[in-house]
GUVO-258662 format. One record per residue: x, y, z of N, C-alpha, C in turn. Coordinates in pm, whole numbers, padded with zeros to 5 digits, always signed. Layout:
# GUVO-258662
XYZXYZXYZ;...
//
This chain:
# GUVO-258662
+13241+38495+02873+13273+38404+02762+13420+38415+02722;+13471+38541+02723+13610+38562+02687+13705+38503+02788;+13668+38516+02918+13754+38458+03022+13756+38306+03014;+13642+38247+02979+13637+38099+02966+13726+38052+02850;+13718+38123+02738+13801+38088+02622+13949+38107+02654;+13981+38216+02724+14120+38239+02762+14169+38130+02857;+14080+38085+02948+14118+37976+03040+14147+37846+02967;+14067+37816+02864+14090+37694+02784+14223+37702+02712;+14255+37823+02661+14382+37839+02588+14500+37822+02682;+14493+37882+02800+14604+37871+02895+14619+37729+02947;+14505+37656+02965+14512+37516+03009+14574+37428+02902;+14549+37461+02775+14603+37379+02666+14754+37396+02654;+14801+37522+02669+14944+37547+02657+15010+37537+02794;+15002+37418+02854+15070+37389+02981+15163+37271+02961;+15251+37251+03055+15349+37142+03047+15352+37069+03180;+15349+36938+03176+15355+36856+03297+15487+36781+03299;+15553+36778+03413+15679+36707+03428+15671+36618+03550;+15749+36512+03551+15747+36415+03660+15813+36474+03784;+15746+36455+03896+15801+36500+04025+15820+36377+04112;+15940+36350+04155+15969+36233+04237+15950+36264+04384;+15874+36180+04451+15852+36193+04596+15897+36062+04659;+15996+36068+04745+16049+35949+04812+15970+35928+04941;+15897+35817+04949+15816+35785+05067+15886+35676+05145;+15928+35708+05266+15999+35611+05351+15897+35535+05434;+15840+35431+05371+15738+35349+05437+15767+35202+05411;+15777+35123+05518+15807+34981+05502+15698+34909+05422;+15572+34935+05458+15462+34862+05393+15455+34892+05244;+15461+35020+05206+15454+35056+05065+15578+35008+04992;+15694+35018+05053+15817+34972+04990+15817+34822+04964;+15765+34745+05061+15760+34599+05044+15664+34563+04932;+15547+34629+04928+15449+34602+04821+15511+34634+04685;+15580+34745+04675+15643+34786+04550+15743+34681+04501;+15829+34632+04591+15931+34535+04551+15869+34398+04516;+15763+34360+04590+15699+34232+04563+15635+34234+04425;+15565+34344+04393+15501+34355+04262+15606+34352+04151;+15716+34425+04171+15822+34425+04071+15883+34286+04055;+15902+34215+04168+15958+34079+04163+15865+33985+04088;+15733+33996+04112+15636+33910+04043+15637+33937+03893;+15644+34063+03854+15646+34097+03712+15772+34045+03644;+15886+34062+03710+16013+34013+03654+16011+33861+03644;+15959+33794+03748+15951+33647+03747+15862+33599+03634;+15749+33667+03613+15657+33629+03505+15725+33641+03369;+15792+33752+03344+15853+33772+03213+15971+33678+03191;+16053+33659+03295+16169+33571+03279+16125+33424+03269;+16039+33381+03365+16002+33240+03372+15904+33196+03265;+15796+33273+03248+15692+33231+03156+15716+33282+03014;+15732+33414+03000+15739+33475+02867+15866+33433+02793;+15982+33442+02860+16108+33417+02789+16150+33271+02793;+16139+33205+02909+16187+33067+02918+16083+32968+02866;+15958+32978+02916+15855+32881+02876+15802+32909+02736;+15759+33032+02709+15700+33065+02580+15803+33103+02474;+15928+33120+02516+16037+33154+02424+16000+33274+02335;+15965+33383+02403+15921+33503+02331+16034+33571+02255;+16155+33525+02276+16269+33583+02203+16284+33519+02065;+16196+33425+02031+16209+33355+01904+16106+33403+01802;+16141+33386+01677+16044+33402+01568+15982+33265+01543;+15849+33258+01537+15779+33130+01531+15722+33107+01392;+15739+32985+01343+15680+32943+01216+15575+32835+01245;+15447+32868+01223+15338+32772+01243+15283+32719+01111;+15335+32771+00999+15286+32727+00867+15353+32599+00823;+15329+32491+00897+15395+32364+00872+15342+32301+00743;+15433+32250+00661+15399+32175+00540+15425+32028+00568;+15323+31944+00548+15334+31806+00592+15281+31709+00487;+15340+31590+00487+15294+31480+00401+15289+31353+00486;+15182+31275+00470+15165+31152+00547+15137+31036+00452;+15208+30926+00473+15184+30803+00399+15168+30690+00499;+15068+30604+00480+15044+30494+00573+15038+30361+00499;+15068+30257+00572+15062+30122+00515+15025+30025+00629;+14922+29943+00604+14875+29847+00704+14915+29707+00662;+14951+29624+00760+14986+29485+00733+14920+29393+00836;+14886+29271+00790+14827+29173+00880+14724+29088+00808;+14693+28970+00866+14594+28879+00810+14494+28842+00918;+14367+28827+00876+14264+28790+00971+14158+28702+00907;+14080+28633+00990+13974+28543+00943+13839+28612+00961;+13760+28612+00851+13625+28668+00858+13541+28601+00750;+13419+28561+00784+13330+28488+00693+13399+28361+00640;+13473+28297+00731+13540+28170+00699+13641+28180+00586;+13700+28296+00571+13807+28311+00472+13912+28407+00525;+14033+28395+00469+14143+28480+00513+14131+28617+00445;+14139+28723+00526+14130+28860+00475+14269+28922+00477;+14309+28983+00366+14437+29054+00363+14412+29204+00347;+14520+29280+00328+14511+29427+00324+14413+29475+00217;+14413+29410+00101+14325+29450-00008+14178+29430+00026;+14150+29343+00126+14011+29315+00163+13957+29407+00272;+14044+29450+00365+13990+29518+00483+14036+29663+00500;+14121+29716+00413+14167+29855+00425+14100+29941+00319;+14042+30053+00361+13976+30148+00270+14016+30290+00311;+14050+30379+00217+14078+30349+00077+14215+30284+00062;+14249+30249-00060+14371+30173-00084+14494+30261-00105;+14479+30394-00109+14590+30481-00147+14694+30500-00037;+14666+30462+00086+14763+30480+00195+14772+30624+00241;+14658+30695+00249+14657+30835+00290+14656+30849+00441;+14646+30976+00487+14646+31002+00631+14517+30964+00699;+14411+30937+00623+14284+30890+00677+14251+30757+00611;+14236+30651+00691+14207+30520+00636+14124+30441+00736;+14065+30333+00688+13978+30249+00771+14026+30104+00768;+14017+30041+00883+14043+29897+00892+13910+29830+00927;+13860+29750+00835+13730+29686+00854+13738+29580+00963;+13634+29576+01047+13628+29476+01155+13510+29381+01139;+13406+29425+01067+13288+29340+01047+13224+29372+00914;+13175+29270+00844+13118+29288+00711+12986+29213+00701;+12880+29286+00660+12749+29226+00633+12730+29225+00482;+12715+29107+00425+12711+29092+00279+12570+29056+00235;+12519+29128+00135+12390+29096+00071+12420+29064-00075;+12409+28938-00111+12451+28892-00244+12336+28894-00344;+12376+28899-00472+12284+28882-00585+12165+28978-00579;+12193+29106-00573+12087+29206-00577+12062+29248-00722;+11934+29243-00763+11893+29286-00896+11796+29403-00882;+11786+29486-00984+11688+29594-00985+11548+29536-00997;+11457+29581-00909+11320+29530-00913+11241+29580-00795;+11137+29503-00761+11051+29536-00648+11050+29419-00553;+11055+29451-00420+11056+29347-00318+11015+29406-00184;+11004+29321-00085+10964+29365+00050+11084+29427+00122;+11055+29538+00191+11158+29601+00274+11183+29515+00398;+11303+29525+00455+11337+29450+00576+11324+29541+00698;+11316+29483+00815+11312+29561+00939+11172+29589+00986;+11155+29593+01119+11022+29614+01179+10965+29752+01156;+11049+29850+01123+11000+29987+01102+10903+29993+00986;+10920+29906+00887+10839+29912+00766+10738+29797+00760;+10699+29743+00876+10594+29641+00879+10459+29708+00859;+10361+29634+00809+10231+29694+00777+10121+29590+00781;+09995+29640+00788+09876+29556+00774+09800+29590+00648;+09801+29719+00614+09733+29766+00493+09826+29858+00414;+09786+29892+00293+09865+29983+00210+09878+30120+00276;+09774+30160+00349+09778+30291+00414+09892+30300+00515;+09928+30188+00575+10040+30189+00671+10172+30224+00602;+10181+30199+00474+10306+30226+00399+10310+30367+00344;+10191+30429+00331+10188+30563+00272+10265+30665+00356;+10269+30643+00488+10339+30738+00576+10491+30733+00556;+10538+30629+00485+10683+30616+00462+10726+30670+00327;+10635+30735+00256+10671+30793+00126+10788+30891+00143;+10890+30880+00058+11005+30972+00062+11104+30943+00173;+11088+30830+00243+11179+30799+00353+11320+30768+00300;+11420+30828+00365+11560+30802+00327+11618+30686+00408;+11537+30631+00498+11584+30520+00581+11558+30385+00517;+11479+30386+00410+11449+30261+00341+11565+30222+00249;+11563+30099+00202+11665+30049+00109+11629+30076-00036;+11518+30143-00058+11474+30177-00192+11360+30277-00184;+11289+30294-00295+11176+30388-00300+11049+30316-00257;+10982+30370-00155+10858+30309-00105+10749+30325-00211;+10686+30213-00248+10580+30217-00350+10442+30239-00290;+10428+30215-00159+10297+30230-00095+10216+30103-00090;+10274+29992-00134+10204+29863-00133+10252+29781-00015;+10156+29716+00056+10189+29629+00168+10191+29485+00118;+10307+29421+00124+10323+29284+00076+10309+29186+00191;+10237+29077+00166+10224+28973+00268+10355+28895+00278;+10390+28857+00400+10511+28780+00424+10470+28642+00471;+10530+28540+00413+10493+28402+00443+10513+28371+00592;+10411+28308+00653+10411+28268+00794+10420+28387+00890;+10380+28505+00847+10381+28623+00934+10242+28685+00936;+10202+28737+01053+10072+28801+01065+10072+28942+01004;+10189+29005+01001+10202+29138+00943+10284+29131+00815;+10260+29226+00728+10333+29230+00604+10447+29332+00609;+10513+29353+00495+10621+29450+00482+10593+29542+00364;+10629+29670+00380+10610+29766+00271+10700+29729+00152;+10648+29752+00034+10723+29720-00088+10816+29838-00125;+10935+29804-00174+11029+29906-00224+11063+29874-00369;+11106+29979-00440+11160+29961-00573+11307+30000-00569;+11394+29908-00609+11538+29932-00602+11613+29803-00616;+11723+29790-00541+11803+29668-00545+11740+29564-00452;+11709+29450-00508+11642+29344-00432+11723+29214-00438;+11722+29133-00331+11648+29153-00206+11708+29267-00121;+11626+29326-00034+11670+29437+00050+11773+29390+00153;+11861+29479+00187+11964+29448+00286+11902+29430+00424;+11949+29332+00496+11908+29311+00636+12032+29322+00723;+12054+29444+00781+12177+29466+00859+12163+29431+01006;+12050+29364+01041+12032+29323+01181+12084+29183+01208;+12138+29117+01106+12190+28983+01125+12315+28987+01213;+12337+28881+01287+12451+28873+01377+12572+28817+01302;+12680+28896+01303+12804+28854+01238+12917+28871+01339;+12999+28769+01351+13112+28776+01444+13221+28866+01386;+13266+28968+01461+13368+29060+01408+13505+28995+01399;+13593+29056+01323+13729+29006+01302+13820+29065+01411;+13846+28987+01515+13927+29034+01627+14077+29026+01600;+14115+28967+01487+14257+28961+01451+14315+29100+01425;+14228+29200+01412+14272+29339+01393+14369+29380+01503;+14356+29320+01617+14440+29354+01733+14589+29347+01701;+14628+29254+01613+14770+29233+01584+14815+29295+01452;+14725+29367+01384+14765+29436+01262+14861+29549+01298;+14945+29587+01202+15040+29698+01225+15016+29810+01124;+15045+29931+01169+15032+30051+01085+15169+30116+01072;+15216+30130+00949+15341+30201+00923+15307+30344+00882;+15365+30443+00953+15338+30584+00925+15467+30653+00884;+15465+30712+00767+15580+30787+00716+15537+30934+00704;+15598+31019+00785+15559+31160+00789+15681+31250+00766;+15670+31339+00670+15775+31438+00647+15714+31576+00664;+15790+31666+00727+15741+31802+00751+15848+31902+00709;+15801+32024+00681+15892+32132+00643+15842+32262+00703;+15936+32337+00763+15906+32470+00812+15961+32570+00709;+15874+32625+00624+15923+32707+00511+15995+32834+00555;+15960+32891+00670+16024+33015+00714+16173+32994+00737;+16209+32876+00789+16350+32846+00819+16410+32746+00721;+16329+32698+00625+16374+32599+00526+16433+32476+00595;+16359+32423+00693+16402+32304+00768+16307+32190+00735;+16361+32075+00699+16282+31956+00666+16321+31842+00759;+16219+31771+00811+16246+31660+00902+16152+31544+00871;+16192+31423+00914+16110+31304+00901+16081+31245+01037;+15977+31161+01046+15935+31112+01177+16017+30994+01230;+16116+30948+01154+16210+30851+01212+16351+30885+01162;+16453+30853+01239+16590+30893+01205+16634+30837+01071;+16706+30918+00996+16757+30874+00866+16860+30763+00881;+16917+30751+01000+17017+30647+01025+16954+30511+01054;+16821+30507+01072+16754+30381+01103+16754+30291+00979;+16801+30169+00993+16809+30075+00881+16676+30006+00858;+16663+29943+00742+16539+29871+00708+16514+29755+00804;+16620+29690+00849+16605+29579+00944+16552+29630+01077;+16602+29744+01120+16554+29801+01247+16407+29840+01238;+16367+29895+01124+16227+29933+01107+16136+29810+01103;+16178+29706+01035+16096+29585+01025+16075+29517+01160;+16172+29527+01248+16167+29453+01375+16125+29538+01495;+16095+29666+01473+16060+29750+01587+15909+29770+01595;+15863+29806+01714+15723+29843+01739+15723+29964+01829;+15640+30060+01797+15638+30186+01873+15603+30162+02020;+15680+30229+02107+15651+30234+02251+15690+30374+02297;+15602+30443+02372+15630+30583+02408+15758+30605+02487;+15808+30502+02555+15930+30516+02635+16046+30437+02577;+16022+30311+02544+16131+30224+02500+16169+30245+02353;+16073+30283+02270+16101+30299+02127+16014+30411+02070;+16038+30537+02109+15948+30647+02072+15958+30692+01927;+16061+30646+01853+16077+30692+01715+16053+30582+01613;+16002+30469+01656+15968+30362+01563+15839+30401+01490;+15836+30391+01356+15717+30433+01280+15611+30325+01262;+15628+30211+01330+15532+30101+01317+15451+30090+01445;+15319+30093+01430+15228+30095+01545+15137+29973+01540;+15132+29901+01650+15040+29787+01661+14901+29840+01694;+14800+29794+01621+14664+29847+01638+14615+29828+01781;+14641+29712+01840+14598+29688+01978+14660+29786+02075;+14788+29822+02053+14855+29918+02140+14795+30058+02123;+14769+30097+01998+14711+30229+01972+14577+30243+02043;+14495+30138+02036+14364+30143+02103+14379+30148+02254;+14477+30075+02307+14498+30075+02453+14544+30211+02502;+14620+30286+02420+14663+30421+02459+14544+30516+02472;+14434+30485+02402+14314+30568+02411+14214+30514+02513;+14250+30405+02580+14159+30345+02678+14054+30256+02616;+14076+30213+02489+13980+30129+02420+14042+29992+02393;+13962+29903+02333+14010+29770+02295+13941+29729+02166;+13998+29631+02098+13938+29581+01975+13800+29524+02004;+13785+29455+02116+13656+29394+02151+13546+29500+02165;+13580+29617+02215+13479+29721+02237+13446+29799+02109;+13536+29797+02010+13515+29875+01889+13481+29791+01766;+13514+29661+01768+13501+29580+01648+13357+29565+01601;+13260+29560+01692+13122+29534+01653+13057+29653+01583;+13078+29775+01634+13015+29894+01578+13113+29989+01510;+13242+29969+01529+13341+30058+01471+13369+30179+01559;+13457+30265+01514+13493+30383+01591+13594+30467+01515;+13631+30582+01573+13726+30674+01510+13839+30704+01607;+13961+30681+01562+14081+30700+01644+14171+30805+01579;+14220+30897+01659+14311+30999+01610+14454+30971+01652;+14546+30977+01557+14690+30966+01585+14751+31103+01555;+14792+31173+01659+14845+31308+01641+14998+31306+01646;+15060+31359+01541+15206+31373+01538+15236+31521+01562;+15297+31550+01675+15323+31688+01713+15471+31720+01704;+15501+31830+01634+15638+31876+01619+15653+32009+01693;+15739+32012+01795+15775+32136+01864+15926+32148+01858;+15974+32231+01768+16117+32236+01740+16178+32369+01783;+16281+32360+01867+16360+32476+01905+16486+32474+01819;+16486+32556+01715+16596+32553+01618+16721+32624+01668;+16716+32679+01789+16838+32732+01851+16926+32618+01901;+16866+32501+01917+16940+32382+01959+16975+32300+01836;+17033+32184+01857+17070+32096+01746+16947+32052+01669;+16959+32043+01537+16848+32003+01453+16805+31860+01484;+16895+31779+01540+16863+31641+01574+16762+31632+01688;+16746+31742+01762+16649+31743+01871+16509+31782+01824;+16495+31808+01696+16365+31836+01636+16301+31702+01600;+16227+31644+01694+16170+31510+01679+16020+31514+01709;+15944+31417+01656+15799+31418+01678+15761+31355+01811;+15642+31392+01858+15581+31330+01975+15443+31281+01933;+15411+31156+01969+15285+31095+01928+15186+31097+02045;+15060+31122+02011+14953+31110+02110+14832+31048+02040;+14745+30986+02118+14634+30909+02062+14505+30944+02136;+14396+30950+02062+14267+30982+02124+14155+30918+02044;+14042+30895+02111+13923+30848+02042+13840+30969+02000;+13827+30991+01871+13763+31111+01819+13612+31109+01832;+13550+30990+01831+13405+30982+01840+13358+30954+01982;+13441+30988+02081+13405+30963+02220+13272+31027+02262;+13238+31150+02214+13109+31210+02253+12987+31130+02208;+13005+31042+02106+12891+30966+02053+12898+30818+02091;+12993+30781+02177+13015+30640+02207+12894+30576+02275;+12819+30657+02353+12704+30603+02427+12571+30642+02364;+12575+30703+02247+12451+30742+02179+12381+30620+02122;+12248+30625+02120+12170+30517+02060+12169+30531+01908;+12188+30654+01858+12185+30682+01715+12326+30720+01669;+12362+30678+01551+12491+30711+01489+12608+30672+01578;+12603+30552+01627+12709+30501+01714+12811+30425+01630;+12938+30450+01656+13043+30379+01584+13068+30438+01446;+13116+30353+01354+13149+30399+01218+13126+30285+01120;+13050+30313+01014+13027+30213+00911+13003+30281+00777;+13016+30206+00671+12991+30257+00535+12957+30139+00446;+12904+30169+00327+12864+30065+00232+12940+30080+00101;+12962+29970+00036+13016+29969-00100+12964+29844-00170;+12970+29847-00303+12914+29735-00380+13011+29691-00489;+13002+29565-00524+13076+29509-00636+12975+29466-00742;+12994+29513-00864+12895+29494-00970+12939+29387-01070;+12837+29312-01117+12861+29204-01213+12751+29207-01319;+12767+29123-01422+12665+29108-01525+12643+28960-01556;+12518+28928-01578+12486+28791-01618+12523+28772-01766;+12507+28649-01815+12541+28620-01953+12456+28699-02052;+12331+28731-02011+12244+28807-02101+12259+28958-02082;+12355+29002-01999+12383+29144-01983+12309+29213-01871;+12233+29139-01790+12161+29199-01677+12260+29226-01564;+12253+29347-01512+12347+29387-01406+12295+29344-01270;+12384+29295-01187+12352+29267-01047+12474+29300-00963;+12456+29299-00835+12565+29341-00746+12565+29263-00615;+12678+29273-00543+12690+29225-00406+12715+29346-00317;+12625+29369-00223+12633+29486-00135+12708+29449-00007;+12800+29536+00033+12875+29516+00156+12849+29633+00251;+12814+29602+00373+12808+29703+00479+12924+29674+00575;+13018+29766+00577+13141+29744+00655+13141+29828+00781;+13168+29762+00892+13195+29832+01019+13347+29838+01033;+13400+29956+01066+13545+29973+01062+13592+30067+01172;+13721+30056+01201+13789+30153+01287+13860+30251+01194;+13818+30376+01202+13877+30479+01116+13992+30547+01189;+14104+30561+01122+14223+30624+01179+14250+30757+01106;+14261+30864+01183+14296+30995+01128+14436+31032+01179;+14532+31043+01087+14668+31084+01125+14677+31236+01107;+14692+31308+01218+14694+31455+01217+14833+31504+01255;+14881+31604+01182+15015+31659+01204+15001+31804+01248;+15057+31838+01363+15055+31975+01415+15196+32011+01463;+15217+32140+01491+15345+32180+01547+15390+32317+01503;+15505+32357+01550+15566+32485+01515+15716+32478+01541;+15787+32572+01484+15932+32582+01506+15966+32727+01540;+16067+32743+01626+16108+32876+01667+16258+32894+01662;+16301+33018+01634+16444+33049+01627+16465+33193+01673;+16578+33217+01741+16605+33350+01796+16598+33457+01688;+16533+33570+01726+16525+33684+01637+16528+33811+01721;+16600+33911+01673+16620+34034+01750+16490+34111+01772;+16404+34116+01672+16282+34199+01680+16190+34153+01792;+16144+34027+01798+16057+33988+01909+16125+33999+02045;+16259+33979+02048+16331+33994+02175+16321+34136+02227;+16347+34235+02141+16340+34376+02182+16198+34415+02221;+16101+34370+02146+15961+34403+02176+15922+34353+02314;+15958+34231+02347+15921+34175+02476+16005+34233+02590;+16128+34272+02562+16208+34339+02665+16148+34475+02700;+16106+34549+02599+16041+34678+02624+15913+34658+02703;+15835+34555+02666+15713+34526+02740+15742+34490+02886;+15852+34417+02909+15888+34379+03046+15927+34501+03128;+16013+34588+03072+16056+34707+03147+15938+34802+03171;+15848+34812+03075+15731+34898+03092+15639+34844+03202;+15625+34712+03206+15535+34651+03303+15585+34665+03446;+15717+34678+03462+15771+34695+03598+15713+34822+03661;+15681+34921+03578+15622+35044+03630+15485+35025+03693;+15423+34907+03673+15293+34881+03735+15303+34881+03888;+15423+34848+03938+15443+34851+04084+15424+34992+04138;+15479+35091+04067+15464+35230+04110+15319+35275+04101;+15246+35231+03998+15104+35266+03985+15024+35212+04102;+15050+35085+04139+14978+35025+04251+15009+35097+04382;+15135+35132+04402+15174+35201+04525+15111+35341+04531;+15102+35409+04417+15037+35540+04414+14890+35529+04453;+14823+35423+04404+14682+35403+04439+14668+35383+04590;+14759+35307+04649+14753+35283+04794+14780+35412+04871;+14884+35486+04830+14920+35609+04900+14812+35716+04889;+14750+35726+04773+14652+35832+04750+14514+35801+04806;+14488+35673+04838+14351+35638+04877+14339+35564+05009;+14442+35494+05054+14422+35404+05167+14507+35435+05291;+14608+35519+05282+14692+35550+05397+14645+35679+05466;+14682+35691+05593+14638+35806+05671+14694+35937+05615;+14814+35933+05562+14876+36055+05510+14849+36080+05364;+14733+36033+05312+14702+36045+05171+14697+36190+05124;+14634+36277+05205+14622+36418+05165+14758+36486+05157;+14844+36454+05255+14977+36514+05254+15058+36463+05134;+15039+36334+05100+15110+36279+04985+15063+36345+04856;+14933+36370+04845+14881+36439+04728+14941+36578+04715;+14953+36648+04830+15009+36784+04827+15154+36783+04783;+15227+36680+04821+15368+36672+04784+15385+36626+04639;+15295+36535+04593+15311+36476+04459+15263+36569+04350;+15151+36637+04372+15094+36723+04270+15110+36869+04311;+15185+36945+04237+15210+37087+04266+15199+37167+04138;+15125+37275+04144+15103+37359+04027+15190+37483+04036;+15270+37507+03935+15361+37622+03932+15329+37706+03809;+15299+37834+03829+15269+37924+03718+15392+38007+03686;+15388+38072+03569+15499+38156+03528+15517+38274+03624;+15405+38328+03674+15412+38443+03766+15483+38406+03895;+15455+38279+03946+15521+38235+04068+15672+38221+04046;+15709+38171+03931+15853+38155+03904+15922+38290+03898;+15859+38388+03830+15918+38520+03819+15927+38588+03954;+15822+38572+04039+15822+38634+04172+15932+38575+04258;+15949+38441+04251+16053+38375+04331+16190+38418+04286;+16209+38426+04155+16339+38466+04103+16372+38612+04138;+16267+38697+04146+16290+38838+04183+16330+38850+04330;+16270+38764+04416+16302+38770+04560+16442+38716+04587;+16476+38607+04521+16606+38543+04546+16671+38511+04413;+16737+38608+04352+16801+38584+04222+16903+38471+04230;+16894+38379+04131+16992+38269+04126+16960+38154+04219;+16849+38162+04296+16816+38054+04389+16710+37963+04329;+16686+37849+04393+16583+37755+04351+16448+37798+04407;+16344+37736+04363+16212+37762+04420+16215+37726+04567;+16150+37808+04646+16149+37783+04791+16070+37657+04820;+16117+37580+04918+16051+37456+04957+15992+37470+05095;+15886+37400+05119+15824+37404+05250+15917+37344+05354;+15894+37385+05472+15975+37335+05581+15953+37186+05599;+16058+37114+05621+16046+36969+05638+16073+36891+05512;+16079+36959+05394+16110+36891+05268+16259+36894+05243;+16311+36784+05192+16453+36776+05159+16468+36779+05009;+16562+36860+04962+16582+36875+04818+16704+36797+04773;+16687+36723+04663+16798+36652+04601+16843+36732+04480;+16964+36789+04486+17008+36884+04384+17033+36819+04249;+17059+36686+04249+17092+36624+04120+16971+36565+04051;+16861+36535+04120+16747+36473+04055+16617+36548+04073;+16610+36642+04161+16486+36715+04185+16385+36636+04265;+16429+36526+04332+16338+36442+04408+16312+36501+04545;+16191+36485+04594+16154+36528+04729+16141+36405+04815;+16184+36416+04940+16180+36302+05033+16085+36336+05148;+15990+36243+05170+15900+36258+05283+15946+36164+05393;+15975+36222+05511+16013+36134+05623+15893+36119+05713;+15911+36054+05825+15800+36022+05915+15737+36145+05976;+15807+36262+05973+15747+36384+06025+15649+36443+05928;+15656+36404+05798+15565+36456+05697+15441+36370+05683;+15455+36239+05705+15344+36147+05675+15337+36035+05778;+15217+36008+05819+15193+35896+05909+15144+35778+05828;+15219+35668+05831+15183+35551+05751+15115+35449+05839;
//
């Protein structure tokens, strides 16, 4: 037990130092240099040039978006302007342009027959299964009402009557194709206190009024034609006007503040956000309801219900800014120099496990020297170095050992 404890103590109070062994092998040398070259190429090309790891990055972008739609279209035999087809009216980053409207006029509170084949019935019992249904236009009473000239009746509801019938055919407003969207976006990178706008401050009002966005010919014009936006997503007004849809307009800011601030400009991209549901039988497109309320002369309230099918636009702002900083530069430089040592690790694995001279390399690389051996050597040859095996070459300035072809077969 005492010898075991003494062995643990002596093993703990030991010191390991690096021993250099020079292996003159073409295959191992080539592998070592290739690995080092790949690591250097990765850090220089990807980490420093592409990812700009020498910069401090600000992703906490502060953004404001204002939108304005213009255009006129014909729907329900009347001219529709912005106040009629844009919802909401505040000009925010999310807005809808109506393409089709189903109107149910003069609805009063009362009881009436539900519309649609889902709520058809022959007896009152057929309506009982619809109790609590959220798909009805009112509260199901459980009564089956006869319908004139029909063999089947309709379940009775209590609510706004007459019930809405959204299965009627209405021609959509295709004039949406020529409507325009004006987008005003300002951003700020608080870390660097840099503020930018999505169109040049030198652009005059006349230039803005007469321009239309084009990704190549006019990439900084803030006015977007609806038909063009849809075409960039692979859609058309004809395909979206009947059921509606959701379109994303992404404004991306990638600013390298080491360059001129004038090069900090936005890039626009467009996508259809509801693409996963485009072919679904349920919840296809985009629609919503709203009502306008009135009162008769005797004070009875009634309303006109509108079911609007619309193209919803979401203006999304993303991006980041970067600027040179000493701290991330030093951190990544240290990581690069440390990673170069992976070449030596790989070569050691090859030498110790896969080459014919692996055992000889192990004997040269790992050597255990005790205090007693040092004292014995110094007593035999005072002032001399530790004796080396025959065939080993000693480098007096670095302590490196060199293995030539007589020591190892590669």
